[in-house]
N, CA, C and O of each residue as an XYZ file, in Angstrom:
676
protein
N       0.696     -1.277     -0.246
C       0.184      0.119      0.032
C       1.263      1.238     -0.103
O       2.316      1.218      0.534
N       0.890      2.271     -1.039
C       1.655      3.504     -1.020
C       0.771      4.929      0.244
O      -0.410      5.241      0.396
N       2.016      5.418      0.872
C       1.671      6.160      1.365
C       0.449      7.372      0.549
O      -0.091      8.267      1.199
N       0.261      7.201     -0.587
C       0.157      8.236     -1.079
C      -1.244      8.770     -0.833
O      -1.719      9.906     -0.844
N      -2.055      6.796     -0.464
C      -3.283      6.331     -0.520
C      -3.908      6.749      0.635
O      -5.075      7.126      0.740
N      -2.255      6.577      2.333
C      -2.569      6.446      3.360
C      -2.515      7.638      3.813
O      -2.707      7.717      5.026
N      -2.252      8.944      3.073
C      -1.992     10.324      2.862
C      -3.608     10.741      2.809
O      -4.187     11.525      3.562
N      -4.112     10.050      1.795
C      -5.826     11.057      0.559
C      -6.787     10.068      1.597
O      -7.948      9.932      1.214
N      -6.486      9.510      2.613
C      -7.533      8.469      3.262
C      -7.279      9.699      4.925
O      -7.828     10.790      5.078
N      -6.647      9.256      5.559
C      -6.514     10.681      6.198
C      -7.213     12.237      6.059
O      -8.138     12.805      6.639
N      -6.013     12.709      4.690
C      -7.076     14.273      4.893
C      -8.209     13.945      4.550
O      -8.896     14.440      5.443
N      -9.376     13.080      3.361
C     -10.466     13.081      2.997
C     -11.576     13.289      4.728
O     -12.464     14.116      4.934
N     -10.861     11.813      6.005
C     -11.503     12.078      6.429
C     -11.593     13.010      7.573
O     -12.657     13.368      8.077
N     -10.041     13.498      8.074
C     -10.357     14.512      8.713
C     -11.287     16.045      7.909
O     -12.025     16.876      8.440
N     -11.024     15.959      7.082
C     -11.270     17.113      5.996
C     -12.925     16.944      6.686
O     -13.695     17.766      7.184
N     -13.007     15.596      6.457
C     -15.168     15.701      7.004
C     -15.434     15.609      8.187
O     -16.534     15.355      8.679
N     -14.160     15.868      8.870
C     -14.685     15.821     10.870
C     -14.426     16.824     10.919
O     -14.659     17.173     12.076
N     -13.615     18.563      9.724
C     -13.624     19.511      9.941
C     -15.064     20.547     10.106
O     -15.467     21.455     10.834
N     -15.627     19.544      8.615
C     -16.943     20.126      8.563
C     -17.861     19.719      9.511
O     -18.602     20.625      9.894
N     -18.008     18.820      9.921
C     -18.910     18.474     10.330
C     -17.989     19.740     12.905
O     -18.575     19.880     13.978
N     -16.884     20.056     12.543
C     -17.156     20.882     14.142
C     -17.546     21.791     13.013
O     -18.703     22.131     13.261
N     -17.177     22.313     11.970
C     -17.574     24.085     12.053
C     -19.139     24.319     11.680
O     -19.684     25.419     11.761
N     -19.936     22.837     11.158
C     -21.485     22.429     11.124
C     -21.572     22.985     12.223
O     -21.689     24.210     12.247
N     -21.528     22.052     13.718
C     -21.599     22.392     14.543
C     -21.863     24.369     15.180
O     -22.845     25.059     15.452
N     -20.181     24.604     15.159
C     -20.629     26.077     15.308
C     -21.279     26.614     15.446
O     -21.380     27.503     16.292
N     -22.485     26.049     14.107
C     -23.061     27.733     13.136
C     -24.710     26.867     13.832
O     -25.426     27.774     14.258
N     -25.233     25.817     13.978
C     -25.805     24.771     14.922
C     -26.489     25.433     16.431
O     -27.621     25.463     16.913
N     -24.879     26.018     16.935
C     -24.377     25.934     18.591
C     -25.107     27.108     17.976
O     -26.319     26.959     17.823
N     -24.632     28.105     17.648
C     -25.109     29.441     17.384
C     -26.840     29.908     16.886
O     -27.214     31.075     17.003
N     -27.300     29.359     16.612
C     -28.531     29.272     15.948
C     -29.265     28.070     17.100
O     -30.492     28.129     17.031
N     -28.844     27.198     17.945
C     -29.471     27.228     18.462
C     -30.108     28.590     19.713
O     -31.276     28.828     20.022
N     -28.630     29.373     20.276
C     -29.226     29.831     20.902
C     -30.459     30.782     20.833
O     -31.077     31.573     21.545
N     -30.471     30.208     19.444
C     -32.264     30.942     19.217
C     -33.622     30.697     19.368
O     -34.697     31.259     19.161
N     -33.117     29.501     19.869
C     -34.271     28.576     20.424
C     -35.031     27.955     19.879
O     -36.176     27.703     20.255
N     -33.927     27.247     17.855
C     -35.357     26.537     16.988
C     -34.740     25.006     17.704
O     -33.797     24.412     18.226
N     -36.004     24.975     17.273
C     -36.113     23.348     17.850
C     -35.568     22.631     16.877
O     -34.561     21.934     16.997
N     -36.430     22.831     15.573
C     -34.736     22.154     14.512
C     -34.060     22.309     14.126
O     -33.945     22.130     12.913
N     -33.123     22.757     14.884
C     -31.867     22.929     14.527
C     -31.299     22.005     15.262
O     -30.203     21.560     14.921
N     -32.090     21.444     16.668
C     -31.682     20.937     18.011
C     -31.120     19.745     17.021
O     -30.091     19.086     16.870
N     -32.895     19.922     16.235
C     -32.875     17.988     16.435
C     -31.274     17.738     14.842
O     -30.622     16.722     15.084
N     -30.893     18.318     13.840
C     -29.887     18.878     13.092
C     -27.916     18.917     13.295
O     -26.912     18.901     12.583
N     -28.416     18.993     15.208
C     -27.523     18.935     16.035
C     -27.247     17.680     16.277
O     -26.203     17.043     16.135
N     -28.819     17.234     16.854
C     -28.096     15.753     17.670
C     -28.063     14.978     15.698
O     -27.272     15.921     15.671
N     -28.106     14.515     14.708
C     -28.162     14.001     13.665
C     -26.666     14.295     12.747
O     -26.270     13.754     11.714
N     -25.981     15.493     13.681
C     -24.581     15.959     13.303
C     -23.957     15.094     14.430
O     -23.243     14.225     13.931
N     -23.986     15.051     15.606
C     -23.003     14.620     16.510
C     -22.916     13.263     15.695
O     -22.059     12.819     14.931
N     -24.109     12.781     16.141
C     -24.817     10.808     15.797
C     -23.744     10.715     14.395
O     -23.234      9.639     14.082
N     -23.580     11.538     13.892
C     -22.310     11.745     11.910
C     -20.909     10.981     12.839
O     -20.430      9.851     12.930
N     -20.538     12.793     13.611
C     -19.520     12.198     14.173
C     -19.281     11.329     14.618
O     -18.232     10.777     14.289
N     -20.306     10.629     15.805
C     -19.370      9.203     16.283
C     -19.932      8.260     15.879
O     -20.167      7.214     16.484
N     -20.422      8.788     13.926
C     -20.047      6.884     13.189
C     -19.314      6.451     12.821
O     -18.968      5.282     12.649
N     -18.610      8.193     12.465
C     -17.548      8.274     11.756
C     -15.949      7.827     12.363
O     -14.948      7.379     11.802
N     -16.284      8.212     13.865
C     -15.610      7.334     15.070
C     -15.773      6.003     14.629
O     -14.833      5.338     14.195
N     -16.648      5.691     14.701
C     -16.223      4.669     14.784
C     -15.849      3.211     13.634
O     -15.281      2.120     13.582
N     -16.672      4.211     12.837
C     -16.102      3.750     11.358
C     -14.029      3.673     11.122
O     -13.371      2.904     10.421
N     -13.506      4.962     12.161
C     -12.221      5.265     11.713
C     -11.542      4.291     12.402
O     -10.337      4.286     12.151
N     -12.192      2.858     13.766
C     -12.080      2.282     14.552
C     -11.777      1.112     13.636
O     -10.657      0.620     13.494
N     -13.003      0.672     12.963
C     -12.910     -0.657     11.929
C     -11.911     -0.176     10.819
O     -11.735     -1.212     10.178
N     -11.342      0.560     10.372
C     -10.146      1.028      9.609
C      -8.702      1.200      9.645
O      -7.912      1.051      8.712
N      -8.444      1.559     10.940
C      -7.546      1.536     11.639
C      -6.486     -0.293     11.646
O      -5.391     -0.738     11.301
N      -7.653     -0.698     12.227
C      -7.655     -2.083     12.720
C      -7.692     -2.850     10.348
O      -7.268     -3.891      9.845
N      -8.218     -1.941      9.889
C      -7.728     -3.205      8.854
C      -6.313     -2.944      7.671
O      -5.752     -3.527      6.743
N      -6.229     -1.536      8.529
C      -4.769     -0.895      8.087
C      -4.183     -2.453      7.823
O      -3.971     -3.256      6.915
N      -4.015     -2.191     10.155
C      -3.475     -3.677     10.886
C      -3.314     -4.437      9.270
O      -2.359     -4.416      8.495
N      -4.471     -4.997      9.168
C      -4.418     -5.892      8.784
C      -3.535     -6.497      7.574
O      -2.613     -7.311      7.614
N      -4.123     -5.828      6.496
C      -3.471     -5.470      5.595
C      -1.522     -5.065      5.408
O      -0.635     -5.298      4.587
N      -1.638     -4.478      6.500
C       0.430     -4.312      6.815
C       0.592     -6.254      7.455
O       1.076     -7.106      6.709
N       0.069     -6.608      8.939
C       0.144     -8.404      8.416
C       0.137     -8.845      7.218
O       0.983     -8.661      6.343
N      -0.719     -9.367      7.181
C      -1.033    -10.079      5.317
C       0.416     -9.512      3.822
O       1.020    -10.169      2.974
N       0.415     -7.602      4.303
C       2.031     -7.652      3.036
C       2.876     -8.291      3.948
O       3.767     -8.921      3.379
N       2.900     -8.340      5.064
C       4.445     -9.792      5.898
C       4.313    -10.693      5.397
O       5.411    -11.001      4.935
N       3.359    -11.643      5.076
C       3.350    -12.896      5.082
C       3.659    -13.281      3.338
O       4.241    -14.074      2.597
N       2.838    -12.133      3.358
C       2.961    -12.229      1.224
C       4.476    -11.900      0.877
O       4.800    -12.341     -0.225
N       5.141    -11.452      1.332
C       7.325    -11.040      1.307
C       7.685    -12.082      2.114
O       8.632    -12.624      1.544
N       7.484    -12.554      2.955
C       8.280    -13.066      4.355
C       8.256    -14.736      3.072
O       9.133    -15.491      2.651
N       6.515    -14.614      2.854
C       6.709    -16.830      1.838
C       6.537    -16.740     -0.055
O       6.358    -17.376     -1.094
N       6.801    -15.179      0.675
C       7.196    -15.294     -1.429
C       5.716    -15.666     -2.264
O       5.636    -16.659     -2.987
N       4.712    -14.835     -2.074
C       3.235    -15.202     -2.415
C       3.309    -14.160     -3.587
O       3.845    -13.075     -3.817
N       2.142    -15.443     -4.462
C       2.112    -14.029     -6.089
C       0.202    -13.247     -5.295
O      -0.601    -12.315     -5.342
N       0.480    -14.384     -4.766
C      -1.742    -13.325     -4.913
C      -2.459    -13.926     -3.599
O      -2.193    -15.116     -3.426
N      -3.000    -13.561     -2.989
C      -3.925    -14.000     -1.923
C      -4.950    -13.470     -2.179
O      -5.039    -12.335     -2.647
N      -6.094    -14.379     -1.850
C      -7.215    -14.787     -2.443
C      -8.611    -14.625     -1.383
O      -9.719    -14.127     -1.581
N      -7.907    -15.390     -0.002
C      -9.284    -14.621      1.282
C      -8.044    -15.005      2.034
O      -7.002    -15.652      1.927
N      -9.088    -13.860      3.277
C      -8.125    -13.404      4.116
C      -9.586    -14.122      5.066
O     -10.755    -13.785      4.878
N      -9.366    -14.600      5.533
C     -10.650    -14.980      7.578
C     -10.526    -14.943      8.743
O      -9.835    -15.701      9.425
N     -11.657    -13.413      9.361
C     -10.705    -13.598     10.602
C     -11.565    -14.294     11.365
O     -12.427    -15.035     10.891
N     -11.318    -14.028     13.026
C     -12.512    -14.306     14.009
C     -12.223    -13.007     14.691
O     -11.265    -12.294     14.988
N     -13.501    -13.051     14.791
C     -13.814    -11.141     15.487
C     -14.957    -11.293     17.163
O     -16.123    -11.415     17.537
N     -13.941    -11.204     17.514
C     -15.121    -11.804     19.190
C     -16.379    -10.870     19.207
O     -16.430     -9.768     18.659
N     -17.646    -11.624     20.098
C     -18.207    -10.488     19.775
C     -18.283     -9.142     20.739
O     -18.953     -8.110     20.682
N     -17.400     -9.583     21.539
C     -17.348     -7.921     23.209
C     -15.815     -6.961     22.681
O     -15.214     -6.140     23.374
N     -15.467     -7.408     21.216
C     -14.201     -6.675     20.522
C     -15.371     -5.319     19.942
O     -14.852     -4.886     18.914
N     -16.337     -4.749     20.143
C     -16.968     -3.538     19.390
C     -16.568     -3.404     18.397
O     -16.440     -2.232     18.043
N     -16.104     -4.632     17.293
C     -15.910     -4.724     16.024
C     -17.966     -4.643     14.540
O     -18.691     -5.514     14.059
N     -17.941     -3.163     14.487
C     -19.151     -3.670     12.908
C     -18.278     -4.563     12.147
O     -17.062     -4.371     12.149
N     -19.115     -6.080     11.122
C     -18.257     -6.269     10.769
C     -17.939     -5.086      9.135
O     -16.858     -4.697      8.693
N     -19.355     -4.813      8.612
C     -19.888     -3.828      7.567
C     -18.124     -2.757      7.753
O     -16.967     -3.046      7.447
N     -18.502     -2.006      8.135
C     -17.007     -1.237      8.530
C     -16.282     -1.767      8.756
O     -15.483     -1.102      9.416
N     -15.917     -2.906      8.583
C     -14.523     -3.664      8.468
C     -13.813     -4.281      7.518
O     -12.631     -4.555      7.310
N     -15.134     -4.466      6.853
C     -15.091     -4.384      4.927
C     -14.628     -3.659      4.491
O     -13.892     -3.712      3.506
N     -15.002     -2.591      5.244
C     -15.614     -1.101      3.533
C     -14.754     -0.676      4.714
O     -15.552     -0.166      5.500
N     -13.252     -0.612      5.362
C     -12.406     -0.507      5.145
C     -11.343     -0.309      5.394
O     -10.586      0.435      6.018
N     -11.450     -1.819      4.261
C     -10.368     -3.010      3.736
C     -10.857     -2.526      2.556
O     -10.053     -1.983      1.798
N     -12.214     -2.622      2.183
C     -11.924     -2.561      0.218
C     -11.118     -0.756     -0.294
O     -10.523     -0.356     -1.295
N     -11.587     -0.042      1.182
C     -10.853      0.865      0.649
C      -9.462      0.868      0.401
O      -9.146      1.318     -0.700
N      -8.703      0.549      1.012
C      -7.414      0.559      1.373
C      -6.729     -0.271      0.388
O      -5.773     -0.157     -0.379
N      -7.898     -1.463      0.823
C      -6.749     -2.093     -0.141
C      -7.346     -2.156     -2.005
O      -7.295     -3.222     -2.618
N      -7.965     -0.628     -2.785
C      -7.911     -0.372     -3.174
C      -7.097     -0.693     -4.555
O      -7.591     -1.771     -4.885
N      -6.425     -0.461     -5.238
C      -4.880     -0.893     -6.634
C      -4.270     -1.059     -5.670
O      -3.222     -0.433     -5.513
N      -4.722     -1.941     -4.730
C      -2.934     -3.083     -4.392
C      -3.335     -4.203     -4.875
O      -4.356     -4.475     -5.506
N      -2.441     -4.858     -4.530
C      -2.259     -6.194     -4.722
C      -3.104     -6.729     -3.620
O      -2.921     -7.943     -3.698
N      -3.684     -6.572     -2.927
C      -5.307     -7.066     -2.420
C      -6.731     -6.786     -2.671
O      -7.780     -6.742     -2.029
N      -6.284     -6.602     -3.984
C      -7.806     -5.338     -4.494
C      -9.263     -6.875     -4.011
O     -10.146     -6.931     -3.155
N      -9.006     -7.401     -4.610
C      -9.785     -8.418     -5.268
C      -9.731     -9.955     -4.159
O     -10.409    -10.938     -4.455
N      -8.930     -9.935     -3.039
C      -9.015    -10.655     -1.991
C     -10.506    -10.703     -1.507
O     -11.294     -9.863     -1.943
N     -10.764    -11.308     -0.946
C     -12.421    -11.566     -0.264
C     -11.487    -11.660      1.638
O     -10.383    -12.023      2.045
N     -13.111    -10.936      2.435
C     -12.041    -10.471      3.873
C     -13.562    -11.631      4.699
O     -14.727    -11.388      4.385
N     -13.304    -12.491      5.443
C     -14.385    -13.297      5.864
C     -13.628    -13.278      6.798
O     -12.454    -13.479      7.108
N     -15.443    -12.722      7.531
C     -15.342    -12.588      8.896
C     -15.793    -13.948      9.621
O     -16.946    -14.379      9.583
N     -15.079    -14.357     10.064
C     -17.201    -15.258     11.626
C     -16.632    -14.249     12.980
O     -15.647    -13.528     13.140
N     -17.380    -14.488     13.516
C     -17.900    -13.597     14.987
C     -17.944    -14.381     15.628
O     -18.689    -15.343     15.443
N     -17.144    -14.254     16.641
C     -16.990    -15.195     17.756
C     -18.046    -14.886     19.126
O     -18.277    -13.848     19.745
N     -18.753    -16.829     19.334
C     -19.468    -16.708     20.753
C     -19.176    -15.413     21.647
O     -18.704    -14.367     21.202
N     -19.457    -15.600     22.697
C     -18.627    -15.016     23.811
C     -18.805    -15.729     24.863
O     -19.892    -15.643     25.435
N     -17.557    -16.799     25.486
C     -18.635    -18.182     26.001
C     -17.685    -17.099     27.475
O     -17.185    -15.976     27.415
N     -17.813    -18.334     28.927
C     -17.124    -18.587     29.629
C     -17.296    -19.910     30.055
O     -17.880    -20.817     29.462
N     -16.347    -19.947     31.879
C     -15.979    -20.655     32.283
C     -16.828    -20.509     34.479
O     -16.229    -20.298     35.533
N     -17.650    -20.643     34.324
C     -17.883    -19.808     36.219
C     -16.920    -20.775     37.072
O     -16.666    -21.891     36.619
N     -16.422    -20.389     38.211
C     -15.042    -20.306     38.625
C     -16.718    -21.743     40.377
O     -16.911    -22.889     40.784
N     -17.124    -20.617     40.493
C     -17.761    -21.993     41.305
C     -18.046    -23.290     41.140
O     -17.579    -24.199     41.826
N     -19.119    -23.454     39.870
C     -19.586    -25.396     39.733
C     -18.416    -25.430     38.300
O     -18.246    -26.649     38.302
N     -18.024    -25.207     37.780
C     -16.674    -24.585     37.030
C     -17.409    -25.369     35.255
O     -17.001    -26.298     34.560
N     -18.485    -24.515     35.123
C     -19.172    -25.204     34.156
C     -19.435    -24.024     32.823
O     -20.171    -23.038     32.806
N     -18.348    -24.678     31.563
C     -18.444    -24.429     30.771
C     -20.087    -23.446     30.261
O     -21.092    -23.385     30.968
N     -19.941    -22.874     29.060
C     -20.927    -21.854     28.959
C     -21.487    -21.140     28.078
O     -21.549    -20.155     28.814
N     -22.117    -20.652     26.792
C     -21.985    -19.145     26.332
C     -22.741    -18.606     26.925
O     -23.706    -18.758     27.675
N     -21.968    -17.717     26.331
C     -23.050    -15.996     27.464
C     -23.686    -15.578     26.586
O     -23.217    -14.957     25.633
N     -25.713    -16.039     26.880
C     -26.096    -15.623     25.833
C     -27.597    -13.950     26.457
O     -28.437    -14.001     27.355
N     -27.204    -12.514     25.249
C     -28.096    -11.735     25.708
C     -26.570    -10.629     27.141
O     -26.977     -9.871     28.022
N     -25.231    -10.881     26.932
C     -24.495     -9.987     27.617
C     -25.345    -10.554     28.397
O     -26.429    -10.359     27.847
N     -25.502    -11.088     29.263
C     -26.069    -11.562     30.858
C     -24.248    -12.774     31.194
O     -23.663    -13.821     30.917
N     -24.209    -11.422     32.011
C     -22.585    -12.622     32.775
C     -22.919    -14.192     34.005
O     -22.040    -14.847     34.566
N     -24.046    -14.353     34.080
C     -24.008    -14.978     34.895
C     -24.319    -16.601     35.214
O     -25.513    -16.728     34.944
N     -23.937    -17.551     35.544
C     -23.314    -19.332     35.180
C     -25.057    -19.693     35.597
O     -25.607    -19.692     36.698
N     -25.548    -19.955     34.363
C     -26.097    -20.820     34.485
C     -27.377    -21.972     35.107
O     -28.593    -22.148     35.196
N     -25.787    -22.655     35.487
C     -26.192    -23.572     36.248
C     -25.999    -23.093     38.057
O     -26.700    -23.633     38.913
N     -25.327    -22.405     38.284
C     -25.524    -22.530     39.780
C     -25.970    -21.135     40.171
O     -26.278    -20.949     41.348
N     -26.068    -19.645     38.879
C     -26.316    -18.689     39.050
C     -25.036    -17.581     39.830
O     -25.100    -16.387     40.122
N     -24.175    -18.362     39.951
C     -23.056    -17.432     39.953
C     -22.588    -16.434     38.638
O     -22.904    -16.454     37.448
N     -21.629    -15.506     39.482
C     -21.570    -14.447     38.096
C     -19.844    -14.625     38.905
O     -19.611    -13.480     39.292
N     -18.991    -15.251     39.178
C     -18.038    -15.229     39.145
C     -16.756    -16.256     38.414
O     -15.939    -17.144     38.658
N     -17.291    -15.386     37.372
C     -16.468    -16.560     35.937
C     -15.231    -15.389     35.650
O     -14.763    -14.354     36.124
N     -15.088    -16.228     34.660
C     -13.774    -16.214     33.399
C     -14.576    -16.427     31.984
O     -15.212    -17.363     31.499
N     -14.187    -14.919     31.503
C     -14.262    -15.284     29.748
C     -13.304    -16.615     29.802
O     -12.461    -16.643     30.699
N     -13.351    -17.242     29.285
C     -12.899    -18.141     27.479
C     -13.084    -18.052     26.393
O     -12.742    -18.883     25.552
N     -13.911    -16.585     26.106
C     -13.304    -16.319     24.931
C     -14.534    -15.546     24.726
O     -15.592    -15.479     25.352
N     -13.908    -14.762     23.251
C     -15.141    -13.599     22.205
C     -14.286    -12.193     22.763
O     -14.917    -11.160     22.989
N     -13.364    -12.236     22.884
C     -12.154    -10.795     22.869
C     -11.136    -10.721     21.642
O     -10.360     -9.825     21.313
N     -11.447    -12.175     20.986
C     -10.455    -12.024     19.616
C      -9.812    -11.642     19.219
O      -8.983    -12.485     19.561
N      -8.998    -10.657     18.394
C      -9.786    -10.857     17.015
C      -8.554    -11.440     15.782
O      -8.041    -10.425     15.309
N      -8.077    -12.423     15.280
C      -6.936    -13.333     15.201
C      -7.552    -13.172     13.691
O      -8.606    -12.650     13.328
N      -6.467    -13.836     12.915
C      -6.399    -13.813     11.480
C      -6.425    -15.452     11.593
O      -5.420    -16.139     11.776
N      -7.443    -15.830     11.484
C      -7.058    -17.518     11.088
C      -6.922    -17.840     10.244
O      -6.913    -19.071     10.239
N      -6.752    -17.336      9.161
C      -6.323    -17.931      7.741
C      -5.956    -17.025      7.010
O      -6.173    -15.818      7.122
N      -5.022    -17.935      5.739
C      -5.218    -16.938      4.728
C      -4.781    -17.876      3.694
O      -3.856    -18.664      3.895
N      -5.408    -17.811      2.621
C      -6.123    -18.163      1.423
C      -4.699    -18.113      0.959
O      -4.015    -17.747      1.915
N      -3.917    -18.339     -0.166
C      -2.523    -17.872     -1.221
C      -2.690    -18.468     -1.939
O      -3.424    -19.426     -1.693
N      -2.100    -18.308     -3.386
C      -1.414    -18.895     -4.208
C      -0.042    -18.656     -4.415
O       0.378    -17.598     -4.885
N       0.784    -19.750     -4.030
C       1.750    -19.523     -5.204
C       2.282    -18.779     -6.107
O       3.134    -19.242     -6.867
């Protein structure tokens, strides 16, 4: 991945953030005039800023994945990568669609442009320290279904791993 692509994405994202900030300043000025519609618009703008920052989280993860795969390509003298499979824990707060979008944007015009990104969500599992029962955490209720203890340790659900890479030699 070239430095030009990195700089381009940084400029686009920062430019967009500055536009939101300027719009927020304008809206705050209008709110002082007690306009309910403007208050609603401000809410929408702040929601967009939060969503943008969430996408930045996935974009930086996508960038790390690309760097790791590029190192493997060089290390193993691979000609092309056809698939990258990820295991993403349910507790990682990663949005698969945002991660895929970031991956596609970063790999545009690179040797990974046509690479499939497969994302498998790994459910949260725990082990009860009281009765040693292994169980899947349902709806983020961290209580043992056997003995109702909340003294549990997590056995999976926090991971973010490149499970495998499919490549052509």
